RODO-2510 file (C-alpha; in nm, 4 decimals, decimal comma):
residues 485
     n   res          X          Y          Z
     1     x    -9,0567    -6,2148     0,4850
     2     x    -8,6913    -6,2350     0,3901
     3     x    -8,4047    -6,0297     0,5308
     4     x    -8,1199    -5,8954     0,3213
     5     x    -7,8099    -5,7123     0,4340
     6     x    -7,7259    -5,3894     0,2539
     7     x    -7,4112    -5,2329     0,3920
     8     x    -7,4421    -5,2179     0,7699
     9     x    -7,8215    -5,1995     0,7719
    10     x    -8,0601    -5,4923     0,7854
    11     x    -8,3539    -5,4296     0,5515
    12     x    -8,6718    -5,6364     0,5729
    13     x    -8,8292    -5,6954     0,2314
    14     x    -9,1986    -5,7787     0,2005
    15     x    -9,2823    -5,9985    -0,1019
    16     x    -9,4884    -5,8127    -0,3633
    17     x    -9,8172    -5,9832    -0,4456
    18     x    -9,8537    -6,1373    -0,7938
    19     x   -10,0978    -5,8636    -0,9010
    20     x    -9,8608    -5,5910    -0,7825
    21     x    -9,5873    -5,7438    -0,9966
    22     x    -9,8183    -5,7638    -1,2995
    23     x    -9,9162    -5,3961    -1,2639
    24     x    -9,5533    -5,2812    -1,2436
    25     x    -9,3660    -5,4753    -1,5084
    26     x    -9,1694    -5,4034    -1,8242
    27     x    -9,4809    -5,4604    -2,0385
    28     x    -9,7519    -5,3090    -1,8169
    29     x    -9,7520    -5,0108    -1,5818
    30     x   -10,0901    -4,8830    -1,4636
    31     x   -10,1635    -4,5860    -1,2376
    32     x   -10,4756    -4,4378    -1,0814
    33     x   -10,5239    -4,0609    -1,0831
    34     x   -10,7855    -3,9345    -0,8375
    35     x   -10,9064    -3,5731    -0,8489
    36     x   -11,0771    -3,3976    -0,5558
    37     x   -11,2357    -3,0677    -0,6574
    38     x   -11,2370    -2,7914    -0,3965
    39     x   -11,5284    -2,5522    -0,3594
    40     x   -11,2973    -2,2717    -0,2411
    41     x   -10,9472    -2,1622    -0,3478
    42     x   -10,6596    -2,3704    -0,2072
    43     x   -10,4198    -2,1557    -0,0041
    44     x   -10,0492    -2,1286    -0,0797
    45     x    -9,9407    -2,2749     0,2567
    46     x    -9,8233    -2,6335     0,1957
    47     x    -9,7336    -2,7085     0,5589
    48     x   -10,0820    -2,8415     0,6448
    49     x   -10,0828    -3,0731     0,3410
    50     x    -9,7344    -3,2020     0,4217
    51     x    -9,8444    -3,2653     0,7799
    52     x   -10,1445    -3,4675     0,6560
    53     x    -9,9142    -3,6713     0,4310
    54     x    -9,6871    -3,7570     0,7242
    55     x    -9,9572    -3,8177     0,9852
    56     x   -10,2436    -3,9642     0,7779
    57     x   -10,1302    -4,0875     0,4376
    58     x    -9,7977    -4,2609     0,5062
    59     x    -9,9265    -4,4697     0,8014
    60     x   -10,2111    -4,6124     0,5887
    61     x   -10,0014    -4,8904     0,4385
    62     x    -9,6304    -4,9835     0,4349
    63     x    -9,6361    -4,9750     0,0539
    64     x    -9,6626    -4,5948     0,0664
    65     x    -9,3182    -4,5922     0,2299
    66     x    -9,1604    -4,8607     0,0124
    67     x    -9,0124    -4,9069    -0,3319
    68     x    -9,0361    -5,2182    -0,5477
    69     x    -8,7056    -5,3983    -0,5987
    70     x    -8,6050    -5,7181    -0,7763
    71     x    -8,4796    -6,0060    -0,5648
    72     x    -8,1967    -6,2479    -0,6324
    73     x    -8,4204    -6,4803    -0,8368
    74     x    -8,6071    -6,2066    -1,0234
    75     x    -8,9020    -6,1930    -0,7824
    76     x    -9,0105    -5,8456    -0,6703
    77     x    -9,0336    -5,7213    -0,3154
    78     x    -9,1356    -5,4089    -0,1261
    79     x    -8,8323    -5,2421     0,0332
    80     x    -8,8974    -4,9811     0,3077
    81     x    -8,7279    -4,6456     0,2521
    82     x    -8,7224    -4,3068     0,4179
    83     x    -8,9821    -4,0742     0,2658
    84     x    -8,9460    -3,7007     0,2206
    85     x    -9,3029    -3,5712     0,1632
    86     x    -9,1662    -3,2634    -0,0174
    87     x    -9,0404    -3,4921    -0,2955
    88     x    -9,3946    -3,6167    -0,3593
    89     x    -9,5850    -3,2862    -0,3443
    90     x    -9,6026    -3,1039    -0,6791
    91     x    -9,7470    -2,7551    -0,7333
    92     x    -9,7602    -2,6389    -1,0987
    93     x    -9,7293    -2,2690    -1,1800
    94     x    -9,9393    -2,0992    -1,4497
    95     x   -10,0094    -1,7335    -1,5347
    96     x   -10,2619    -1,5653    -1,3038
    97     x   -10,5715    -1,3651    -1,3950
    98     x   -10,6689    -1,5746    -1,6975
    99     x   -11,0290    -1,6830    -1,7857
   100     x   -11,1675    -2,0160    -1,6681
   101     x   -11,1382    -2,1652    -2,0159
   102     x   -10,7616    -2,1089    -2,0008
   103     x   -10,7299    -2,2999    -1,6742
   104     x   -10,9609    -2,5744    -1,8015
   105     x   -10,7080    -2,6256    -2,0792
   106     x   -10,4144    -2,6058    -1,8359
   107     x   -10,5676    -2,8692    -1,6087
   108     x   -10,6360    -3,0987    -1,9040
   109     x   -10,2794    -3,0648    -2,0278
   110     x   -10,1423    -3,1120    -1,6782
   111     x   -10,3386    -3,4349    -1,6307
   112     x   -10,2004    -3,5563    -1,9634
   113     x    -9,8483    -3,4713    -1,8486
   114     x    -9,8627    -3,6494    -1,5137
   115     x   -10,0357    -3,9476    -1,6748
   116     x    -9,7400    -3,9920    -1,9103
   117     x    -9,4613    -3,9121    -1,6626
   118     x    -9,3150    -4,2326    -1,5136
   119     x    -9,2511    -4,2663    -1,1425
   120     x    -8,8949    -4,2556    -1,0156
   121     x    -8,7963    -4,6075    -0,9133
   122     x    -8,5971    -4,4753    -0,6173
   123     x    -8,9074    -4,3260    -0,4525
   124     x    -9,2401    -4,4724    -0,3387
   125     x    -9,4919    -4,4870    -0,6232
   126     x    -9,7254    -4,1975    -0,5423
   127     x    -9,7527    -3,8216    -0,5905
   128     x    -9,9882    -3,5434    -0,4802
   129     x   -10,0421    -3,2408    -0,7070
   130     x   -10,2088    -2,9143    -0,6008
   131     x   -10,3701    -2,7242    -0,8892
   132     x   -10,4546    -2,3894    -0,7287
   133     x   -10,6249    -2,2241    -1,0247
   134     x   -11,0036    -2,1943    -1,0739
   135     x   -11,1684    -2,3996    -1,3470
   136     x   -11,5249    -2,4328    -1,4735
   137     x   -11,5891    -2,7079    -1,2176
   138     x   -11,3922    -2,6043    -0,9100
   139     x   -11,1950    -2,3337    -0,7312
   140     x   -10,8961    -2,5672    -0,7077
   141     x   -10,8003    -2,9342    -0,7498
   142     x   -10,6070    -3,1806    -0,5369
   143     x   -10,4726    -3,4583    -0,7598
   144     x   -10,3461    -3,7945    -0,6331
   145     x   -10,1394    -4,0149    -0,8629
   146     x   -10,1010    -4,3661    -0,7226
   147     x    -9,9421    -4,6607    -0,8964
   148     x   -10,1785    -4,9558    -0,9372
   149     x    -9,9238    -5,1883    -0,7770
   150     x   -10,0035    -5,0161    -0,4456
   151     x   -10,3592    -5,1546    -0,4551
   152     x   -10,6807    -5,1692    -0,6561
   153     x   -10,9413    -4,8957    -0,6804
   154     x   -11,1156    -5,0198    -0,3661
   155     x   -10,7965    -4,9950    -0,1581
   156     x   -10,6758    -4,6687    -0,3103
   157     x   -11,0184    -4,5073    -0,2749
   158     x   -11,0038    -4,6032     0,0918
   159     x   -10,6678    -4,4269     0,1139
   160     x   -10,8052    -4,1083    -0,0437
   161     x   -11,1122    -4,1161     0,1792
   162     x   -10,8817    -4,1221     0,4815
   163     x   -10,8123    -3,7574     0,4039
   164     x   -11,1824    -3,6667     0,4044
   165     x   -11,4236    -3,5772     0,6823
   166     x   -11,7962    -3,5244     0,6845
   167     x   -11,8788    -3,1596     0,6331
   168     x   -12,1812    -3,1722     0,8664
   169     x   -12,0026    -3,3482     1,1525
   170     x   -11,6331    -3,4461     1,1283
   171     x   -11,6723    -3,6771     1,4274
   172     x   -11,9073    -3,9083     1,2357
   173     x   -11,7810    -4,1684     0,9847
   174     x   -11,8502    -4,1387     0,6134
   175     x   -12,1397    -4,3478     0,4845
   176     x   -12,1894    -4,5041     0,1425
   177     x   -12,4807    -4,6248    -0,0717
   178     x   -12,5776    -4,9855    -0,0242
   179     x   -12,5353    -5,2111    -0,3233
   180     x   -12,8796    -5,2943    -0,4570
   181     x   -12,9893    -5,6003    -0,6487
   182     x   -13,2118    -5,6107    -0,9526
   183     x   -13,5254    -5,7096    -0,7699
   184     x   -13,6729    -5,9525    -0,5224
   185     x   -13,5392    -6,3045    -0,5239
   186     x   -13,7810    -6,5473    -0,6767
   187     x   -13,8672    -6,8892    -0,5478
   188     x   -13,7577    -6,8375    -0,1881
   189     x   -14,0630    -7,0250    -0,0625
   190     x   -14,0535    -7,3056    -0,3171
   191     x   -14,0108    -7,6594    -0,1863
   192     x   -13,6889    -7,8601    -0,1936
   193     x   -13,7951    -8,0727    -0,4919
   194     x   -13,8674    -7,7679    -0,7050
   195     x   -13,5332    -7,6133    -0,6079
   196     x   -13,3547    -7,9359    -0,6971
   197     x   -13,5161    -7,9470    -1,0429
   198     x   -13,4033    -7,5882    -1,0999
   199     x   -13,0512    -7,6594    -0,9744
   200     x   -12,9771    -7,9340    -1,2276
   201     x   -13,0263    -7,7271    -1,5463
   202     x   -12,8541    -7,4344    -1,3758
   203     x   -12,5519    -7,6543    -1,3061
   204     x   -12,5405    -7,7871    -1,6618
   205     x   -12,5808    -7,4361    -1,7993
   206     x   -12,2999    -7,3198    -1,5713
   207     x   -12,0671    -7,5868    -1,7075
   208     x   -12,1402    -7,4837    -2,0661
   209     x   -12,1040    -7,1137    -1,9803
   210     x   -11,7748    -7,1800    -1,8031
   211     x   -11,6215    -7,3628    -2,0996
   212     x   -11,7510    -7,1053    -2,3490
   213     x   -11,6550    -6,7968    -2,1467
   214     x   -11,3105    -6,9235    -2,0463
   215     x   -11,2246    -7,0324    -2,4002
   216     x   -11,3380    -6,7022    -2,5480
   217     x   -11,1523    -6,5029    -2,2811
   218     x   -10,8317    -6,6990    -2,3471
   219     x   -10,8558    -6,6535    -2,7235
   220     x   -10,9360    -6,2838    -2,6788
   221     x   -10,6242    -6,2317    -2,4700
   222     x   -10,3898    -6,4197    -2,6997
   223     x   -10,5220    -6,4310    -3,0564
   224     x   -10,8435    -6,2444    -3,1412
   225     x   -10,8328    -5,8662    -3,1759
   226     x   -11,1341    -5,6355    -3,1978
   227     x   -11,2100    -5,4864    -3,5386
   228     x   -11,0423    -5,1621    -3,6379
   229     x   -11,2985    -4,8913    -3,5599
   230     x   -11,3311    -4,5293    -3,4504
   231     x   -11,2454    -4,6316    -3,0930
   232     x   -10,9914    -4,9087    -3,1584
   233     x   -10,6955    -4,8400    -3,3874
   234     x   -10,5283    -5,1827    -3,3465
   235     x   -10,2004    -4,9917    -3,3041
   236     x    -9,9224    -5,0951    -3,0681
   237     x    -9,7942    -4,8503    -2,8076
   238     x   -10,1274    -4,6746    -2,7438
   239     x   -10,0391    -4,6561    -2,3738
   240     x    -9,7511    -4,4190    -2,4516
   241     x    -9,9610    -4,1619    -2,6382
   242     x   -10,1128    -3,8413    -2,4919
   243     x   -10,4578    -3,8722    -2,3389
   244     x   -10,7512    -3,6376    -2,2902
   245     x   -10,9838    -3,6439    -1,9867
   246     x   -11,3462    -3,5308    -2,0247
   247     x   -11,5944    -3,5477    -1,7370
   248     x   -11,9722    -3,5402    -1,7108
   249     x   -12,2302    -3,5798    -1,4319
   250     x   -12,5504    -3,7856    -1,4142
   251     x   -12,8101    -3,7885    -1,1391
   252     x   -12,8205    -4,1113    -0,9372
   253     x   -13,1904    -4,0484    -0,8766
   254     x   -13,2604    -4,0547    -1,2496
   255     x   -13,0416    -4,3641    -1,2962
   256     x   -13,2404    -4,5367    -1,0200
   257     x   -13,5624    -4,4485    -1,2001
   258     x   -13,4343    -4,6332    -1,5080
   259     x   -13,3146    -4,9222    -1,2878
   260     x   -13,6553    -4,9609    -1,1228
   261     x   -13,8371    -4,9453    -1,4540
   262     x   -13,6254    -5,2232    -1,6069
   263     x   -13,5740    -5,4285    -1,2888
   264     x   -13,1965    -5,4412    -1,3333
   265     x   -12,9019    -5,3002    -1,1360
   266     x   -12,7453    -4,9556    -1,1406
   267     x   -12,4304    -5,1109    -1,2896
   268     x   -12,6390    -5,2594    -1,5720
   269     x   -12,7900    -4,9183    -1,6454
   270     x   -12,4538    -4,7413    -1,6427
   271     x   -12,2875    -5,0040    -1,8639
   272     x   -12,5792    -4,9921    -2,1083
   273     x   -12,5738    -4,6125    -2,1345
   274     x   -12,1970    -4,6015    -2,1885
   275     x   -12,1906    -4,8793    -2,4491
   276     x   -12,4901    -4,7381    -2,6385
   277     x   -12,3360    -4,3905    -2,6340
   278     x   -12,0097    -4,5380    -2,7601
   279     x   -12,1868    -4,7015    -3,0545
   280     x   -12,3564    -4,3682    -3,1336
   281     x   -12,0150    -4,2016    -3,1364
   282     x   -11,8803    -4,4719    -3,3670
   283     x   -12,1745    -4,4182    -3,6008
   284     x   -12,1205    -4,0431    -3,6150
   285     x   -11,7444    -4,0740    -3,6582
   286     x   -11,7116    -4,3604    -3,9034
   287     x   -12,0388    -4,5102    -4,0205
   288     x   -11,8698    -4,7850    -4,2229
   289     x   -11,7234    -4,9481    -3,9096
   290     x   -11,9822    -4,8438    -3,6496
   291     x   -12,1058    -5,2017    -3,6121
   292     x   -11,7602    -5,3569    -3,6031
   293     x   -11,6875    -5,6263    -3,3467
   294     x   -11,6074    -5,4438    -3,0211
   295     x   -11,5468    -5,5814    -2,6740
   296     x   -11,5922    -5,3947    -2,3468
   297     x   -11,4103    -5,5018    -2,0324
   298     x   -11,6207    -5,4331    -1,7248
   299     x   -11,3976    -5,4319    -1,4192
   300     x   -11,5392    -5,5915    -1,1034
   301     x   -11,3894    -5,6211    -0,7572
   302     x   -11,3824    -5,9847    -0,6461
   303     x   -11,4391    -5,9020    -0,2798
   304     x   -11,7876    -5,9436    -0,1386
   305     x   -11,8291    -5,5676    -0,1122
   306     x   -12,1274    -5,4354     0,0771
   307     x   -11,9661    -5,0979     0,1340
   308     x   -11,6285    -4,9518     0,2231
   309     x   -11,4392    -5,0613     0,5305
   310     x   -11,1978    -4,8326     0,7057
   311     x   -10,8338    -4,8551     0,6044
   312     x   -10,7453    -4,9800     0,9510
   313     x   -10,9840    -5,2733     0,8981
   314     x   -10,8487    -5,3496     0,5491
   315     x   -10,4901    -5,3940     0,6685
   316     x   -10,5740    -5,6366     0,9504
   317     x   -10,4677    -5,9999     0,8897
   318     x   -10,7278    -6,2482     0,7627
   319     x   -10,9988    -5,9873     0,7030
   320     x   -11,2785    -6,0433     0,4522
   321     x   -11,1893    -5,7361     0,2453
   322     x   -10,8106    -5,6931     0,2685
   323     x   -10,5854    -5,4356     0,1084
   324     x   -10,4417    -5,5184    -0,2331
   325     x   -10,5396    -5,5852    -0,5941
   326     x   -10,8481    -5,8082    -0,6068
   327     x   -11,0349    -5,7467    -0,9292
   328     x   -11,1225    -5,9163    -1,2544
   329     x   -11,2223    -5,8153    -1,6058
   330     x   -11,5545    -5,9407    -1,7420
   331     x   -11,5485    -5,9081    -2,1232
   332     x   -11,8652    -5,8772    -2,3272
   333     x   -11,9335    -5,7900    -2,6887
   334     x   -12,1008    -5,4544    -2,7465
   335     x   -12,4472    -5,4915    -2,9004
   336     x   -12,4732    -5,3497    -3,2502
   337     x   -12,6875    -5,0591    -3,3579
   338     x   -13,0063    -5,1398    -3,5424
   339     x   -12,9172    -5,1336    -3,9111
   340     x   -13,1185    -4,9462    -4,1739
   341     x   -13,4142    -5,1421    -4,3123
   342     x   -13,3082    -5,4157    -4,5507
   343     x   -12,9377    -5,4091    -4,4655
   344     x   -12,7514    -5,6650    -4,2604
   345     x   -12,8506    -5,7530    -3,9097
   346     x   -12,7733    -5,6292    -3,5615
   347     x   -12,8131    -5,7347    -3,2008
   348     x   -13,0158    -5,4332    -3,0967
   349     x   -13,3688    -5,3367    -3,1931
   350     x   -13,3729    -5,0586    -2,9348
   351     x   -13,1314    -4,8903    -2,6916
   352     x   -13,2619    -5,0902    -2,3943
   353     x   -13,0947    -5,4007    -2,5375
   354     x   -12,7623    -5,2488    -2,4344
   355     x   -12,8792    -5,2516    -2,0713
   356     x   -13,0320    -5,5979    -2,0939
   357     x   -12,7147    -5,7355    -2,2513
   358     x   -12,5070    -5,5985    -1,9619
   359     x   -12,7564    -5,7508    -1,7187
   360     x   -12,7388    -6,0911    -1,8880
   361     x   -12,3598    -6,0773    -1,8945
   362     x   -12,3304    -6,0251    -1,5189
   363     x   -12,5964    -6,2868    -1,4446
   364     x   -12,4201    -6,5344    -1,6726
   365     x   -12,0840    -6,4724    -1,5065
   366     x   -12,2349    -6,5482    -1,1664
   367     x   -12,3309    -6,8909    -1,3028
   368     x   -11,9908    -6,9429    -1,4624
   369     x   -11,6547    -7,0348    -1,3125
   370     x   -11,4596    -6,8650    -1,5921
   371     x   -11,3401    -6,5852    -1,3609
   372     x   -11,2007    -6,8452    -1,1200
   373     x   -11,0355    -7,0406    -1,4022
   374     x   -10,8816    -6,7216    -1,5410
   375     x   -10,7285    -6,6388    -1,2020
   376     x   -10,5924    -6,9938    -1,1808
   377     x   -10,4505    -6,9602    -1,5319
   378     x   -10,2695    -6,6416    -1,4307
   379     x   -10,1287    -6,8095    -1,1215
   380     x   -10,0173    -7,1135    -1,3250
   381     x    -9,8557    -6,8827    -1,5806
   382     x    -9,6745    -6,6931    -1,3054
   383     x    -9,5310    -7,0093    -1,1538
   384     x    -9,4368    -7,1613    -1,4912
   385     x    -9,3215    -6,8560    -1,6899
   386     x    -9,2858    -6,5764    -1,4344
   387     x    -9,4709    -6,2494    -1,3653
   388     x    -9,3441    -6,0746    -1,6793
   389     x    -9,5061    -6,3324    -1,9075
   390     x    -9,8277    -6,3112    -1,7061
   391     x    -9,8250    -5,9329    -1,7334
   392     x    -9,7906    -5,9771    -2,1101
   393     x   -10,1071    -6,1906    -2,1067
   394     x   -10,2992    -5,9165    -1,9206
   395     x   -10,1561    -5,6586    -2,1609
   396     x   -10,2928    -5,8656    -2,4494
   397     x   -10,6382    -5,8732    -2,2901
   398     x   -10,6435    -5,4940    -2,2747
   399     x   -10,4833    -5,4384    -2,6136
   400     x   -10,7252    -5,6665    -2,7997
   401     x   -11,0370    -5,4996    -2,6564
   402     x   -11,1847    -5,1573    -2,7223
   403     x   -11,2941    -5,0046    -2,3906
   404     x   -11,2735    -5,0626    -2,0151
   405     x   -11,5592    -4,9589    -1,7851
   406     x   -11,5274    -4,9424    -1,4073
   407     x   -11,7011    -4,7642    -1,1214
   408     x   -11,6577    -4,6988    -0,7511
   409     x   -11,8956    -4,6056    -0,4705
   410     x   -11,8285    -4,2701    -0,3026
   411     x   -11,9668    -4,0968     0,0082
   412     x   -12,3313    -3,9992     0,0476
   413     x   -12,2534    -3,6858     0,2496
   414     x   -12,0629    -3,3764     0,1477
   415     x   -11,7041    -3,3925     0,2684
   416     x   -11,4069    -3,1685     0,3412
   417     x   -11,0384    -3,2112     0,2606
   418     x   -10,8327    -3,0430     0,5346
   419     x   -11,1297    -2,8044     0,5862
   420     x   -11,1661    -2,7408     0,2116
   421     x   -11,5185    -2,8346     0,0939
   422     x   -11,5041    -3,1114    -0,1681
   423     x   -11,7313    -3,0080    -0,4519
   424     x   -11,6787    -3,3168    -0,6647
   425     x   -11,4449    -3,6092    -0,7324
   426     x   -11,3437    -3,8393    -1,0148
   427     x   -11,0688    -4,0847    -1,1012
   428     x   -10,9034    -4,2270    -1,4115
   429     x   -10,6803    -4,5250    -1,4851
   430     x   -10,3830    -4,4505    -1,7106
   431     x   -10,1154    -4,6597    -1,8778
   432     x   -10,3461    -4,9184    -2,0347
   433     x   -10,2970    -5,0133    -2,4035
   434     x   -10,6451    -4,8872    -2,4972
   435     x   -10,7666    -4,5704    -2,6668
   436     x   -11,0772    -4,5446    -2,4468
   437     x   -11,1758    -4,6064    -2,0860
   438     x   -11,4673    -4,4800    -1,8777
   439     x   -11,4504    -4,4580    -1,4987
   440     x   -11,7256    -4,3538    -1,2579
   441     x   -11,7616    -4,2619    -0,8924
   442     x   -12,0719    -4,1622    -0,6978
   443     x   -12,0740    -3,8633    -0,4638
   444     x   -12,3647    -3,6908    -0,2866
   445     x   -12,6358    -3,8264    -0,5164
   446     x   -12,4463    -3,7782    -0,8406
   447     x   -12,2407    -4,0021    -1,0654
   448     x   -11,9272    -3,8478    -1,2133
   449     x   -11,8006    -4,0038    -1,5349
   450     x   -11,4435    -3,9531    -1,6509
   451     x   -11,3883    -4,0374    -2,0176
   452     x   -11,0216    -4,1045    -2,0963
   453     x   -10,9404    -4,0999    -2,4680
   454     x   -10,6335    -4,1147    -2,6866
   455     x   -10,5966    -3,7446    -2,7550
   456     x   -10,5400    -3,7419    -3,1301
   457     x   -10,7628    -4,0393    -3,2101
   458     x   -11,0930    -4,0020    -3,0211
   459     x   -11,2874    -3,6774    -2,9727
   460     x   -11,3661    -3,6880    -2,6010
   461     x   -11,6168    -3,4009    -2,6096
   462     x   -11,8071    -3,5592    -2,8972
   463     x   -11,8145    -3,8926    -2,7155
   464     x   -11,9429    -3,7173    -2,4029
   465     x   -12,2265    -3,5682    -2,6083
   466     x   -12,3149    -3,9108    -2,7475
   467     x   -12,3251    -4,0670    -2,3991
   468     x   -12,5522    -3,7834    -2,2850
   469     x   -12,7779    -3,8495    -2,5866
   470     x   -12,7842    -4,2202    -2,4970
   471     x   -12,8928    -4,1350    -2,1430
   472     x   -13,1648    -3,8988    -2,2669
   473     x   -13,3034    -4,1574    -2,5085
   474     x   -13,3041    -4,4393    -2,2536
   475     x   -13,4620    -4,2130    -1,9908
   476     x   -13,7441    -4,1267    -2,2310
   477     x   -13,8084    -4,4924    -2,3126
   478     x   -13,8174    -4,6071    -1,9489
   479     x   -13,9421    -4,3200    -1,7343
   480     x   -14,1875    -4,1968    -1,9991
   481     x   -14,1012    -3,8324    -1,9438
   482     x   -13,8663    -3,5700    -2,0804
   483     x   -13,5030    -3,6293    -1,9785
   484     x   -13,3610    -3,3964    -1,7132
   485     x   -13,1701    -3,0898    -1,8267
***
């Protein structure tokens, strides 16, 4: 750390990590909005919430009580400041006694507003909003807006979960689903010679995959743009346009049925459903470009995550899963819809190819060092050209692709927020130069999808319907029964 004198006070500045600087730059500013839906109305008394902010939220991490400032040489640092919780708690006022549809619209517009409103640089980069009006999904909503420079989804989810307790027994810790593989490992009992013969072609394949993947990723970030389609306008400044948030729920049990049938992972199934549904939307919206070249960025955390750790564990020095931004984008081309007989060609003969392609992409990346090389490229760029130029590179990666897909693991048990039962939860990432992103979080056996679209460019409700149709079709093909209602 470095010490600077400001007036008569000595202020200790903590260096901001490279990723924090990328996420809060002149060319890129990303935020995470998390929504906790209450099963009962939220009372007008704010004193309990303010007490939780002071006693629970602020102590989680020093960044929640700091602002980002530029140093003498242009580097950015975290500067501790005094925090007034009242400045960060927002409570919107709307007319009372209106139908649920009215408040659904109000909540949607309010999310658009806070997504577009920039943070004040003189205050720590977080806000909490209490939406006290009933909607179709909840009796009230508690909304957290957290700047991405504070941490990645893993860290920020840990912060939000610090507010929650198990509904059945507050004394017990929250538990989370275990990450499952795609099946039993093969060849565990094979002899050393057989393993060696398999290792050689795997190594050579990994070298080829590394060169191919890294080269394509570099070109995608700097030169090659996706085709202009119904989900990708190729316009500049998309991140400054109004958004729309549409949510939907899928059963984890039914997703696991598909997973078991295809011997893949839950992430493969989710990615396949979303990408197939997106292609269906493109076909319905603009048939001429429905098979245009489109790239999805699947966001993965680079920690060896087996489940959440407590916040207190994350902030310890030299821990395996520390606080911060530790993620990477894995780009892959969306398979194309099967063309009509006698016309052109496509990658997909059936919807399951969308799942298998996602599965192959992840498996290939595990055998490739492209993710490591990309991180080294970013670090080299930061040292040579500075964080602003590196942020521009990341901005180009997002701008030249069509959709980002990411998911988080949530609690298995029902929870409470300051004694309010949490009926559901979802999160979105805002500020990215893309017209479409899909985020997911699991909670009590269900998967909640939040579809973020550029408001005047993509019809979020229509896209939601197409993703539901994709799920129904894939369920029929794999489980051999009618899809759930």
